[in-house]
C-alpha positions in Angstrom: 109.7 244.6 181.4 111.8 245.6 178.5 114.6 244.9 176.0 114.5 248.1 174.1 116.8 251.1 174.6 115.5 254.4 175.8 114.3 256.5 172.7 114.1 253.5 170.4 111.6 254.1 167.7 109.2 251.8 165.7 109.1 254.5 163.1 106.4 256.0 161.2 104.7 259.5 161.3 103.2 260.6 164.6 105.4 258.2 166.8 106.3 259.8 170.1 109.5 258.5 171.7 109.3 261.0 174.8 106.7 261.7 177.4 106.6 265.0 179.2 108.5 265.1 182.4 105.6 266.6 184.3 103.4 263.6 183.3 105.9 261.1 184.6 106.4 263.1 187.8 102.6 263.0 188.3 102.7 259.3 187.8 105.6 258.9 190.3 103.6 260.9 192.9 100.4 259.1 192.3 101.9 255.7 192.7 104.4 256.6 195.4 107.3 255.6 193.2 109.8 258.2 194.5 111.4 261.1 192.8 112.4 260.3 189.0 116.1 260.0 188.5 115.8 261.2 185.0 113.6 261.2 181.9 111.5 258.0 181.3 112.8 256.0 178.4 110.6 254.2 175.8 110.8 250.5 176.2 108.1 248.9 173.9 104.6 249.1 172.6 101.7 246.8 171.8 98.2 247.5 170.4 96.9 248.6 173.8 99.7 250.8 175.1 103.4 251.9 175.3 105.7 250.8 178.0 108.1 253.4 179.5 110.9 252.6 181.8 111.0 254.9 184.7 114.0 255.0 187.2 113.4 256.6 190.5 114.9 256.8 193.9 112.9 253.7 195.0 113.8 251.4 192.0 112.9 250.9 188.3 109.3 250.7 187.1 107.3 249.9 184.0 104.9 252.6 183.3 102.1 251.7 180.8 100.5 254.5 178.8 97.3 253.0 177.7 96.5 253.9 174.1 92.8 252.6 174.6 91.5 254.1 177.9 90.4 251.6 180.5 87.7 251.7 183.2 88.9 251.3 186.9 86.5 248.6 187.5 87.9 246.5 184.6 91.4 247.3 185.7 90.8 246.3 189.3 89.3 242.9 188.1 92.3 242.1 185.9 94.8 243.2 188.6 93.0 240.9 191.0 93.6 238.0 188.5 97.2 239.0 188.2 97.7 238.9 191.8 95.9 235.5 192.2 98.1 234.1 189.4 101.2 235.4 191.1 100.2 233.9 194.4 99.7 230.6 192.5 103.3 230.8 191.2 102.9 232.4 187.9 105.7 234.8 187.2 104.6 238.4 186.1 105.4 241.9 186.8 103.6 242.9 190.0 100.9 245.6 189.4 101.5 248.7 191.5 98.5 250.6 193.0 98.2 254.3 193.5 98.7 255.7 197.0 94.9 255.9 197.1 94.5 252.2 196.2 93.5 252.7 192.6 95.0 250.7 189.6 94.6 253.5 187.1 95.6 257.2 186.9 93.3 259.4 184.7 92.3 256.1 182.9 95.5 256.4 181.0 98.4 255.3 183.2 99.2 252.0 185.0 102.4 250.9 186.8 104.1 247.5 187.1 107.3 246.5 188.7 110.1 246.3 186.1 111.5 242.9 184.9 114.4 242.6 182.7 113.9 240.3 179.7 116.3 238.2 177.6 117.0 240.1 174.4 116.2 238.2 171.2 114.9 235.0 172.8 111.4 233.5 171.7 109.7 231.1 174.1 108.9 227.6 172.6 105.5 226.0 172.2 106.0 223.7 175.1 106.7 226.7 177.4 103.5 228.4 176.1 101.6 225.2 176.9 103.0 224.8 180.5 102.5 228.3 181.6 98.9 228.3 180.1 98.2 225.2 182.3 99.4 227.3 185.4 97.1 230.1 184.3 94.1 227.9 184.0 94.7 226.1 187.3 94.4 229.4 189.2 90.6 229.1 188.6 89.9 232.9 189.1 86.1 233.4 188.9 84.8 235.2 185.9 83.4 238.7 186.5 80.8 238.7 183.9 79.7 237.2 180.5 82.1 236.6 177.7 82.4 239.8 175.6 81.4 239.8 171.8 85.0 240.3 170.7 85.9 236.9 172.1 82.6 235.0 171.7 80.7 236.3 168.7 81.5 236.0 164.9 81.8 239.0 162.5 78.7 237.7 160.7 77.7 238.1 157.0 77.3 242.0 157.1 80.7 242.2 158.8 82.4 240.2 156.1 80.7 242.1 153.3 81.7 245.4 154.8 85.3 244.2 154.9 85.2 243.0 151.4 83.9 246.4 150.2 86.5 248.4 152.2 89.2 248.0 149.7 93.1 248.2 150.5 96.2 246.7 149.1 95.1 243.4 150.6 91.8 243.3 148.9 92.7 240.4 146.6 94.0 238.3 149.4 90.9 238.9 151.4 88.7 238.0 148.5 90.4 234.7 148.1 90.3 233.8 151.8 86.7 235.2 152.4 84.6 232.1 151.7 86.6 230.0 154.4 86.7 232.9 156.8 82.9 233.4 156.6 82.4 229.6 156.8 84.1 229.6 160.3 81.3 231.6 161.7 79.0 228.5 161.7 81.5 226.8 164.0 81.2 229.4 166.9 79.2 228.1 169.8 78.1 230.6 172.6 79.6 229.6 176.0 77.4 228.7 178.8 78.0 230.9 182.0 79.0 227.9 184.1 82.1 227.1 181.7 83.7 230.5 182.1 86.6 231.3 184.2 89.0 234.3 184.1 91.7 233.9 181.4 94.6 235.9 180.0 93.1 235.9 176.6 96.3 237.1 174.9 98.8 234.4 175.5 101.4 234.3 172.7 105.0 234.6 172.1 104.9 238.4 172.4 103.4 238.3 175.8 105.3 235.4 177.3 108.8 236.2 177.4 112.0 234.6 178.7 113.4 236.7 181.7 117.1 237.6 181.7 117.6 235.5 184.9 115.8 232.4 183.5 112.2 231.2 183.3 109.3 232.8 181.6 107.2 235.8 182.6 103.7 236.7 181.5 103.0 240.2 180.3 100.2 242.4 179.1 97.2 241.4 181.2 94.7 244.2 180.2 92.8 241.8 177.9 92.2 239.4 180.7 88.4 238.4 181.2 85.8 235.7 181.1 86.4 232.9 178.8 86.4 229.1 178.5 89.9 227.6 179.2 89.5 225.3 176.1 88.8 228.4 173.9 92.0 230.1 175.1 94.0 227.0 174.7 92.8 226.4 171.0 93.6 230.2 170.3 97.1 229.7 171.4 97.6 226.6 169.3 96.4 228.2 166.1 99.2 230.9 166.5 101.9 228.3 166.4 103.3 225.9 163.8 101.9 222.4 163.7 104.9 221.0 165.5 104.8 223.8 168.1 101.0 223.3 168.6 101.5 219.6 169.4 104.4 220.3 171.8 102.3 223.2 173.5 99.2 220.9 173.9 101.3 218.0 175.2 103.1 220.3 177.8 99.8 221.8 178.9 98.2 218.3 179.5 101.4 217.2 181.3 101.4 220.2 183.5 97.9 219.5 184.7 96.1 221.9 182.4 92.3 221.2 182.9 91.1 221.9 179.3 91.1 219.7 176.2 90.7 220.8 172.6 88.4 218.2 171.1 85.9 219.7 168.7 85.6 222.6 166.2 83.5 224.6 168.6 86.5 224.9 170.9 88.0 227.3 168.3 85.2 229.7 168.8 87.4 232.4 170.5 90.0 232.0 167.8 87.5 232.4 165.0 85.6 235.4 166.7 88.9 237.3 167.4 90.4 236.6 163.9 87.4 238.3 162.4 87.2 241.2 164.8 91.0 241.8 164.6 90.8 242.0 160.7 87.9 244.6 161.0 90.1 246.5 163.6 93.2 246.5 161.5 91.5 247.2 158.1 89.7 250.2 159.7 92.9 251.5 161.3 94.9 251.0 158.1 92.5 253.0 156.1 91.7 255.8 158.5 93.3 259.2 157.7 92.8 260.1 161.4 95.3 257.5 162.5 99.0 258.2 162.8 101.4 256.9 160.2 102.8 254.5 162.7 99.3 253.0 163.5 98.3 252.7 159.8 101.6 251.0 159.0 101.3 248.5 161.9 97.8 247.8 160.8 98.7 247.1 157.3 101.5 244.7 158.3 99.1 243.0 160.6 96.3 242.5 157.9 99.0 241.1 155.5 100.4 238.7 158.1 96.9 237.5 159.1 95.8 236.9 155.5 99.0 235.0 154.6 98.1 232.3 157.2 94.4 232.5 158.2 92.6 230.1 160.4 90.4 228.1 158.1 88.2 225.0 158.7 90.9 222.9 157.1 93.4 224.1 159.6 91.1 223.3 162.4 90.5 219.8 161.0 94.3 219.2 160.9 94.9 220.4 164.4 92.2 218.3 165.8 93.6 215.2 163.9 97.1 215.7 165.3 96.0 216.5 168.8 
């Protein structure tokens, strides 16, 4: 599950490109991976965790160090969805359980089989659409209600707090704020009968081309209850207009069960955009965060405000779809 070289660094104060050997030996024992053949090598990181490549006598493994602790119950639920998707033909790194049958070790570590990725290749919109159709056809039951992060808007107080927070992006946020706040009126709470388990983080960073061909779906820790139409709409807004059309056509051609037909179908995209901006602004301005985290957050805020989801973009997408 990696294309990075061991020891590669994203830069920034506080970045750690090594993990103590005793920690990896404990992981190897807990998951029955065999004796490590050497130190673990840094492979990649996302917002929720870092990936380490661990070679042992039994093979090669992706050890995920969670930067946001997870509960075993939630980990078991998303692992169940992964196994169901794998059984249905979706390619993904197989989750590995501990010898005691748990998914997590100390709420901090998870292990997956290692998958070699094609370096420098980005999947196309049509590939995202097709694999999303496969995911939605799994039909894995939702294990609870939709969480606020994915289903509830930031709200007036949240937007006012963001505007008052300051930062180098303040002018761009002020310009975008009227349209961002107007989106909140489009969010519609989902009925419980409309929910199924979705990946909830399908994008070109988490759907990658494998070195031996085909695509592989990564980073399942965000999986949870959602409406398939919401997830599909969220995927489309991350793409160019041409890419969104290709993804939607491929999704429908592959038997995807959802349709994006009205502004309310963008509810998850709207809710997540607001909550992500809150998260990244707080992280970028927090003196308690590492230099790496603050730098990544600043870049994310600027990127989001350079091409925000707006009512006009939603109208354009609905027209072309």
